[in-house]
C-alpha positions, 0 to 999 in steps of 0.5 A, spaced: 597 919 927 602 914 926 610 915 928 612 912 921 608 918 918 613 923 921 618 927 917 624 931 918 624 938 915 629 940 910 633 946 913 634 951 907 635 958 908 636 964 902 638 971 903 633 976 903 636 979 897 635 973 893 628 972 896 626 979 894 629 978 887 626 971 886 620 969 881 614 967 886 609 962 884 603 960 888 601 953 888 594 950 889 595 943 893 591 937 894 592 931 898 595 934 904 592 932 911 596 933 916 603 938 918 607 932 916 604 932 909 605 940 909 613 938 911 613 933 906 611 937 900 615 943 902 621 938 903 620 936 895 620 943 893 626 945 897 630 939 894 630 942 887 636 946 885 633 953 884 628 953 889 630 958 894 624 957 899 617 955 900 612 956 905 606 951 905 600 953 908 596 946 910 590 950 912 589 953 905 592 948 901 597 952 898 604 953 897 608 960 896 614 958 892 620 963 891 625 960 885 629 961 879 625 960 873 632 960 869 633 953 873 626 951 875 619 950 871 612 950 873 612 943 871 618 941 875 615 944 881 608 940 880 612 934 879 616 935 885 609 936 889 607 929 886 613 926 887 613 928 895 607 923 896 610 917 892 610 913 898 604 909 896 600 912 902 600 919 900 598 922 893 599 930 892 597 934 886 599 941 885 597 946 880 599 954 879 594 959 881 594 964 876 596 971 878 
């Protein structure tokens, strides 16, 4: 792993009651190969206004996202994942997992 692949995680904390009342979605994510990829995807999701928290599970190629569907659509979440890899070397794709 090269040093120029390192990503600093964004710190964003939501209160428990916000998470408990938030909308929740599971995303299946392809293209992640290392913990830095998972951090990059998580950061991309957390940058969206209306995303309260995101837990990216590299080994399962999944992300659990807590968000406000009045502010954020599934399409916006999918786009944020794609844009997280928009550096010419990483290519991420997400799709909602039916609940």
